C-alpha positions in Angstrom: -8.0 -10.0 -10.4 -8.2 -6.2 -11.7 -4.8 -5.4 -13.4 -4.2 -2.7 -10.8 -4.6 -5.2 -7.9 -2.1 -7.7 -9.8 0.3 -4.8 -10.1 0.0 -4.0 -6.3 0.4 -7.7 -5.5 3.9 -7.7 -7.1 5.1 -4.2 -6.1 8.8 -4.0 -5.5 8.9 -0.6 -3.8 6.3 1.7 -1.9 6.2 5.1 -3.2 3.3 7.1 -1.5 2.9 10.8 -1.3 5.8 12.2 -2.9 6.7 14.3 -6.0 7.8 13.2 -9.3 11.0 15.3 -9.4 13.3 12.6 -10.6 11.1 10.9 -13.2 7.6 9.7 -14.2 5.2 8.1 -11.4 5.8 4.5 -10.6 3.6 1.9 -12.3 2.7 0.6 -8.6 1.8 4.0 -7.5 -0.3 4.8 -10.7 -2.2 1.4 -9.8 -2.8 2.6 -6.3 -3.9 6.1 -7.5 -6.3 4.3 -9.8 -7.8 2.2 -7.0 -8.0 5.0 -4.6 -10.1 7.1 -6.9 -12.4 4.0 -7.3 -12.4 3.4 -3.7 -15.6 5.6 -3.2 -17.6 3.5 -5.8 -16.2 0.2 -5.5 -15.2 -0.1 -1.8 -17.3 -3.1 -0.9 -16.1 -4.8 -4.1 -12.4 -4.0 -3.1 -12.4 -4.7 0.1 -11.9 -8.4 -0.1 -9.2 -8.2 -2.7 -7.4 -5.7 -0.5 -7.6 -7.9 2.6 -6.2 -10.7 0.6 -3.3 -8.6 -0.5 -2.6 -7.4 2.9 -2.0 -11.2 3.6 -0.4 -12.4 0.5 1.4 -9.5 -1.5 5.2 -8.6 -1.6 5.9 -6.3 1.4 5.6 -3.2 -0.8 2.4 -4.5 -1.9 1.2 -4.9 1.6 1.9 -1.1 2.2 -0.5 -0.2 -0.8 -3.0 -2.6 0.2 -3.3 -1.5 3.8 -3.3 2.2 2.7 -6.0 1.6 0.2 -8.0 -0.5 2.7 -7.9 2.4 5.0 -9.7 4.4 2.5 -12.2 1.9 1.9 -12.8 1.2 5.5 -10.8 3.0 8.1 -11.3 0.5 10.8 -10.2 -2.4 8.5 -7.2 -0.2 7.5 -6.1 0.2 11.2 -6.5 -3.6 11.8 -4.3 -4.3 8.9 -1.6 -1.9 10.1 -1.8 -3.7 13.5 -1.2 -7.1 11.9 1.6 -5.6 9.8 3.3 -4.1 12.7 4.6 -7.7 13.6 6.0 -8.3 10.2 9.8 -7.8 10.1 10.1 -8.1 6.2 12.1 -5.4 4.6 10.3 -2.9 2.4 11.9 -0.4 -0.1 10.2 2.9 -0.1 10.5 6.3 -2.0 9.8 9.5 -0.3 9.9 12.0 -3.1 13.1 10.8 -4.9 14.8 9.5 -1.9 15.0 5.7 -1.5 15.0 4.0 1.8 14.6 0.6 3.3 12.6 -0.3 6.5 10.6 -3.0 7.8 6.9 -3.6 7.5 6.7 -3.3 11.2 8.3 0.0 11.4 6.2 1.3 8.5 3.1 0.2 10.1 3.9 1.8 13.4 4.6 4.9 11.7 1.3 4.6 9.9 -0.6 3.9 13.1 1.0 6.8 14.7 -0.2 9.4 12.0 
């Protein structure tokens, strides 16, 4: 497994789309960014690994995997969010420098509504 995929599998917190005001980018976010940059050229190769992460990663890792899966294959990404919308596991997130806690279900419902 690629090092960025391993990093996402064990992610402690989801930090997507925010500034870096309070400090450097998190390693998990850097791994997500690297995979996102590769999604166009490696999409077919990445898809099975991302599907596995949606099923087996930590809650934060599942968030990253679903986001990336949506970039590789939008329909597969929506299907992943629908599966996660039933998962009540807690997940810590950062928006900018503000940390909060929600559930995968709530996070997924917000992603589907966007």
